[in-house]
C-alpha positions in Angstrom: -47.8 37.3 41.2 -49.3 38.8 38.0 -52.2 37.7 35.8 -50.1 35.5 33.6 -48.9 33.5 36.6 -52.4 33.3 38.0 -53.8 31.9 34.6 -50.9 29.4 34.4 -51.4 28.3 37.9 -55.0 27.6 37.3 -54.5 25.9 33.9 -51.8 23.6 35.2 -54.3 21.6 37.3 -55.6 18.4 35.8 -58.7 19.0 33.7 -58.6 22.7 33.9 -59.6 25.1 31.3 -60.6 28.7 30.9 -64.1 29.8 29.8 -65.7 33.2 29.3 -69.4 32.7 30.1 -69.7 36.3 31.5 -68.0 38.0 28.6 -64.3 38.4 27.3 -63.2 40.5 30.4 -63.9 37.7 32.9 -61.8 34.3 33.0 -63.6 31.6 34.6 -61.4 28.5 35.3 -63.3 25.2 35.5 -62.3 21.6 35.7 -63.9 19.1 33.2 -63.8 15.4 33.8 -64.6 12.5 31.6 -68.3 12.7 32.0 -68.2 16.2 30.3 -69.1 18.0 33.7 -67.5 21.3 34.1 -67.5 23.2 37.5 -65.9 26.5 38.2 -63.0 26.7 40.8 -61.7 30.2 40.1 -62.9 33.4 38.6 -60.8 36.6 37.7 -60.9 39.7 35.6 -57.3 39.3 34.6 -56.9 42.8 33.1 -58.2 44.6 36.1 -56.0 46.5 38.7 -56.0 45.3 41.5 -55.8 41.6 40.4 -58.5 39.7 42.2 -59.5 36.1 42.0 -62.5 34.5 43.5 -61.8 30.9 45.0 -64.1 28.4 46.7 -63.2 27.7 50.4 -64.5 25.7 53.2 -66.8 28.0 55.2 -64.9 28.0 58.6 -61.5 28.4 56.9 -63.0 31.3 54.8 -63.8 33.2 57.9 -60.3 32.5 59.5 -58.6 33.6 56.4 -60.6 36.8 56.1 -59.9 37.6 59.8 -56.1 37.0 59.3 -55.4 38.5 56.0 -56.9 41.9 54.8 -56.1 40.8 51.2 -58.9 38.3 51.7 -62.7 39.0 51.6 -65.9 37.5 50.8 -66.2 37.2 47.1 -68.1 39.9 45.3 -71.3 38.6 43.7 -70.8 35.1 45.0 -72.0 33.1 48.0 -69.7 34.5 50.6 -70.1 31.4 52.8 -68.2 29.4 50.2 -66.2 31.9 48.2 -63.3 34.1 49.1 -61.9 37.0 47.0 -58.2 37.3 47.1 -56.2 40.4 46.2 -53.3 38.6 44.4 -50.7 41.4 44.3 -51.4 42.8 47.8 -48.5 41.0 49.5 -49.7 37.3 50.0 -46.9 34.9 49.4 -47.2 33.1 46.1 -47.2 29.7 47.8 -50.2 30.8 49.8 -52.1 31.8 46.7 -51.0 28.5 45.0 -52.4 26.7 48.1 -55.7 28.6 47.9 -56.2 27.9 44.3 -55.3 24.2 44.7 -57.8 24.0 47.7 -60.6 25.6 45.6 -59.9 23.1 42.8 -59.8 20.2 45.3 -63.2 21.3 46.9 -64.8 21.4 43.4 -63.3 18.0 42.2 -64.3 16.4 45.5 -67.9 17.2 44.6 -67.7 15.2 41.3 -68.7 11.6 40.9 -66.1 9.1 41.7 -65.5 8.1 38.0 -64.9 11.6 37.1 -62.5 12.1 40.0 -60.6 9.0 38.8 -60.5 10.2 35.3 -58.6 13.3 36.5 -56.1 11.0 38.4 -57.0 13.3 41.4 -55.0 12.7 44.6 -56.5 15.7 46.6 -58.8 15.3 49.6 -59.2 11.9 51.3 -61.9 9.9 49.7 -65.0 9.7 51.8 
């Protein structure tokens, strides 16, 4: 997977957009709902080699993924309890990377108010 594919994968999710709050070299992918809220679900310096992406993850799963895959570590400059850093071109299957991106998106959308989740026609995690 390359930077273009990663960008397209992130932007294909409902309500997703790319922002540059840390400067032009760092793409921050956020989800925006009807209420105008925007929350980050992925961050990457798309021009850097190796290509890395920071993704939100459930804490226990984050630890399991790091133990099982050397391509996954705690995200640099992020809360490592909740954020993993994935080396995209290091050999992980494209489907696994897509699942990690979608899981990150789902965790972020699940934290939005119900009306915002509904505005996205979100069908992710089971409603609490």
